[in-house]
N, C-alpha and C positions, 0 to 999 in steps of 0.2 A: 495684222503683222504676222508673217509666217516665220515659224521656228522649225528647226529640224532636230531630231533626236539622234544621238550617236548610234551607229549600226550595232555596235557591241551591246548596247543597252537594249535595243529592240530585240536582238536575238535572245538575250537572257530572259527577258520578260515573256517572249513568245514561248520559249522552252518551258518556263515554269508555269505559266498561266494559260497557255493555249487559247481556248475559246473565250477565256475571261480577260484577255488582252485585246484591245481594239484600237485601230487607227481610222475606223470608218467615220465618214463625215457626220452622219446623223447622230452617232454616239457622242462624238466630240462636241457637236453643237448643243445637244441636250445637257452636257456637263459644263458648258461654258456660258450658261445663262441662269438667272434666277428670277424672282418676282420684282426685281428692281427696274429702274428706268435706264440703267446702264446698258449700252450696246453689248451684245454677246462678245465674249472673248474666249474662244474655245481652247482647250488644252491640245497638246500634240497627240496624246493617246489617253486611253482610259483603262484602268486596271480594276477589276472587281475582286476585292479581297474577302476572304472568308475566315480569317483567324489573325490573332495578334502576331503570330510567327510570319504570316504572309505580309502583313503590313510592314513589319520590321525588315523583311527581305527586300521589299520595294524601296523603302526609305534608304537602306544601305546601298542598293544598286544606284539609286539616284544621287546619293552623296558621292559615290565613286566617280560618277560622270558629270557632277555639277549641274544636275537637272532639277528644276523646281518640282515640289509635290504639293498638290492642293487637295485637302480632304473634302469629301463630298458625302452628303447624307441623302436628302430628297430634293434639295434645291429650292427650299421654301424661304430662304433668306431674302431680305429686301434692301441690303446695302452692298451687293456685289461680292459677297464673301467667297463664292465658289468660282468666280471668274479667273481666267488665267492670263493676266496682262503680260507675263513673260513666258507664256507657253508652259511646257512641262507635262507632268503626269497628273491626271485627275484620279485620285485614289478613292474609289466608291466603296463605302463601308455599309451600304444598305443590305448586303447579304449577310452581314454579321448581326443576325437578328435573333439570337437565342437568349431567353431568360435563363440565366445560369443557376440562380438560387433565389428562393424566397424564404427569408427568416421571419416568419410571422410573429414569433414570440419576441423578437427584437425590433420589429418594425422596420426592416430594411430588405432590399432586394439587390442582387448583383445581375447586371445585364450587359450584353454586348452593345457597342455604340450604335448599331443599326436598328435596335429595338425602338419602335415608335411608342408614344405615350398611350395611344389607344390599345396597342398590342399588350403593353404591360398591364393596363387595367383589366383587359380581358383575362390575362393569366392570373390575376389576383381574385377573380370571382370565386366566392366561397370562403375566402380568408377573412372577410370582414374588414379588409384594408383597401386603400386606394392611393394612387399617386396623383397629387393635386395640381402640379404645374401644367398649365393649359394655355399655350400661346395662340390657340385657335387652329392653326394648321396642324395636321397630324405629323409633326416633325419627328426626326429621330432624336433620341435622348443625347446622343453624342453631339449632334448639331445644336441642340438646346443648351448643352453645357458649354460648348464652344462660344456661343454668343451670349451666354449668361441670360437666357430667356426667362420670361415670367408669364404674364397673362392675367386672365380674369380673376384667379384665386389668390394673387400675390398679396393682397391686403391682409389676408388671414394666414396664409401658409408660407409667405416669403417667395423668393425667386430661386433659380437654379443654384446660386452661390450658397444658399441656406440649406439646400437639400441634397447636395452631392457630398457624401462622406469620404469617398475614396475613388481613385482612378488607377487604371493601368494605361500607360502611355508610352509611345515610341518617340524617342528623341531624334534630333536631326541627324545623328550619326548612326541611327539604327538600333541603339541600345534600348532595352525595355526597362521601364521603372514603374514601381508601384508607389502611389502617394496616399497618405491618409490611412484610415482603417475603419473597422466597424464600431469601435468605441464612440460614444456620443460626444466625448470631448477628449482633448489631448493638448499637452503643453510641450510636446517633443519636437523641437526644431522649427525651421521655417515652414509655413503653411503652403506647401507646393500644390496642394489640391486647389486652393483658392487662386493660386497663380495661374494654373492651367484653365480653370473655369473662367470663361470670358476672354481667353487669349486668341480665339478665332482661328485656331490651327496654326498660329505663328510660332509657338514655342514647343509644340509636341502634338502628336496625333493620338487622341484618347481612343482606346479600343474597348475598354470595359469601364463601367461605372458602378459604384455602390450608392444607391439612393435611399432616402428616407421614405417610409410609408406612414400613412395615418389611418386611424379608425374611421370607417364610414359613419357619418353622424347618425344618431338615432332618429333624428327628425331633420328634414330639409324643407324649407319653404321659400318660394320665389315670389317677387312682386314687381309690378311695373307702375310707375307714377309719372304723370305728365305735369309739366310746369309752364308758367306763363313766359319764362325767360331762362336762358342758360344760367344767368347769374343766380336766380332763385334755386335752380337745381344744384349748382355748385355750393351755395351756402348751406343747403341741406346736407350735402356730403361733409362739408367742413364741420358742421355742428355734430353730426353723427360720429365722426372720428374723434373729435375733441371730448365728446361725452364718454368715449371708451366703449361704445357698442361694438361687440366683436363680430361684425358682419363678415361674411365670407367673400362676397363680391359686391361691388357697386360700380356699375357701368353707366357712362353718360353717352347719349347719342343726340346729335342735333337734328333739326327738322329735315335737312337734306338726306342724312343717313337713314332716317325712318322712311322717307319716300322711296329710297333705293331698296331698303329691306322689304317693304310692302310689294314692290314690283317683282323683286327677285324671289322672295320666299312665299308669296301669295298670302301674306298676313294682312291684318286690317288694323294695325296699331296707329294711334293718333300721330299725325305728322307734325309734331311739336317737340321742343326739348324734353327729353325723357330720361328717367333713371331706371335701370334694371337692378334689382337687389336680390341677393340670396342669403338666407340665414341658416346656419348649421348649429345643432346642439340637441339638447333634450326637448321634448315637446313643450314643456313649460318655458324653457329658456328661449326657444325660437319664438314663441308667442310674445314673450316680454320684449325681445329685441325688435320684433316687427311693430308692436304697439308704440314703442319709443320712437322709431323712425317715422311711423305714420304721423305721430303728433308733431314732430319737427317739420315734416313735409306740409302738413295742413297749415301751420303757421306761416309758411313761406309761399302759399298759394298753390301747393300741389293738389292735383285733382285726379279722379279716376284711379285710385289706388287699387289695382286689380291683382288678385292672388292667383298663384298657380301652385297648388299643393300636390296634385297628382304627378307621378314621375313623368308620364308621357307629355303632360302640359309643360312641365319644367324643361324637358328635353327640347321640345319644339321652340320654346322661348329662347333658350340659350343657343340652339342651332341657328336661329335667325340672327342672333347677335354675332355669332362666329362667322356667319355668311356676309357680314356687313362690308368687309373689304372687297369681296368679289361682287357683291351687290352694287357697290359704288362704281366699280369698273363698267357696269352695264349702263350707267347713266350717260356714258359717252362712248358708244361702241367703237372699237378700233383704237382706243386710247391706251396709254400706259399710265401707271400710277407713279407719281413722284412722292413717295411716302416720307413722312418725317415724324419722329416721336420725341417728345421732351418730357422731363419730369421736374417738378418744383416742390419746395416745401408746401405742405397742404394749406398753410395760411396765405400763400401767395397765388393759389390756384385760380381763384375768381378773377383777380387782377390780370393774371397772365392770359387767361382765356378771353377776357373782355378786350384787351389790347390786340390780341390775335384776330378776333372777329373784326375789329376796325380795319386791320390790314387786309383781311379777306374781302371786305367790301370794296377795296380799291382795285381789285384785279378782275379780269374778264373770264377767267377759267373757273369751272365748278370745283369747289373745295368742301369736302365733308369733314366734320370734326366729331370724333368719338374717342373714348378712352377709359382706362382703368383708373378712374379719378379717385378711388378710395386711397390710393397711394400717391396721388399728385401727378399721374402719368396720363397724357393724352396724345392722340395721333391726328394728323391731318392727312387726308387722302386727296392729293392734288392731281386732278385728271388732265393729262396733257397729250397733245399730238407731238411726238418727239421730232417730227419733221418741221414743226412750226417754231421758228426762232423766237417769235414774240412770246408764245406760250411757255417755252422753256425758260426764257428770261424771267417771266412772271413767277414761275414755279421756283426758280433758284432764289429770287428775291424774297418770296414768302417764307421759304425754308430758312434762309439766313436770318430773317427778322425773328422768327419764332425761336430759333436756337440761341441767338445772341440775347434775346429777352430772358429766356430761361436761365442762361448762365449768369446774367446780371442779377437775377433773383435768387442766386445761390443754388440753382438747380443744375441739370445736366443736359447735354446735347442729345442724349439718347437714353431713354429709360430701359429699353429692352431690345431694340433692333440691333444694336452694336455699331461699330465704327465702319468696318469694311473698307471699301474704296471711298464711300460717299461723304464721310464726316471727319476724315483725317485732319483737315485744316482747322477744326475746332478744338482739337486736343490741347494745344498750347494755351488757348484762351480759357479753357475750363480748368486745366490742371497746373498751368505755369510751365515755363521752359525747363526748370530744374527737374520737375517730375517727369516730363517727357524725356529728358536726358537719362534719367534713371531707367525708364522703360527701354530706351535704346541700348543701355549697358546690359540689361537682362537679355534682350534679344541677341545681342552680339555674343554674350557668354554661352547661350544655349544653341544658337544657330548662326555661327560666325560667317557662313557663306550665304546667308539669307536665302535658303532653299525651301523653307516651310512657309507656304502661302505668302509669297513675297508681294509687297505692295499694299498690304492690308494693315490697318490700325495706325501705324506710325506715319506721320507726315513726311513727304520727301525732304531730303537734306541731311 
């Protein structure tokens, strides 16, 4: 669908941003697609912002002309968050990539929204601190906050909602607000920081974040263990968590995921249900954690408990895990991924995965299963030819089945991907109509003209 921008808005943006304002087709297309299966929906123009004042200026101009604004980081989302279904301006914050302050003594850092997680950790070298939230992609911290991202370390360090202390945000009318603060706790008023984190750019455009930092563990050890079945692997996870072992990461990969990783990363891991572990702490604590987990795994048929204690071996192991999504795409060249992720209480995880596997057996398309099972979160990478109607139907069926099952088990339709365009219809099922009505009231209060990332999160109606 073609939209047009008011000439007065174009002139104002050209005058202020010059080369950082573009209506070029390639720029628009780049900013109108992500890693999702959704067809590209380009904006009408792209603005590259470099400061909070510039973001506020763009939002004010768009508010004057009734034009939508879609915040953009690096485009690594998987639920259509950066698409422009109603056209408008894609507001690219990737140039806002300054680490503004590191308060090592307090364990926090202030960053612009375009700083990526790897960039922040590079800036922290020599401080003895690190930022643990690791969704795999080298996403911007603003994008990670907007989608309430988490990743492999969440079982130990929590998600973005636990690790953002404060924000600077631009509201729909162009006003700039600061939420939260650097104190580790506060009882002062509504928690606007938590409201913005996870709002997917629909309530405000976050331009700066204050995030928690953590001491780099004295000792880190990683291990890989193969299991006779996914059920045995999941039972190992459940028992580990229920025993209170403070593991930093527990990742599950099925046989198809391991096959893909071996082909893509040139590894020689056993192509069977596998758990990847990482332990953080003192040397004695790490050893004790590992021995406890190995004993649990042995009882459940785990074999080949292989250790990776050297940093380069650990890095190679976790890089292979992070490459799993892109590795799976190579199993069916030319395909797109119809990804879905759900999260359930840990006691229901084995049952949820077993029933999901039974569904997978009924479809013709390749589907890999992996996830951050230490907190009950797993993903399906459903590989489809988007031009093949039958494959798209099968993908939609499997996605709906796993989501409805997770919600029925008192879980959620998305552990970390967010709602975006793809999962809006499940919001009433998960939260109830009253809660969704409350969300609508909040959206209406903060963005009465529906100009901030319209069409995302809230179901139509």
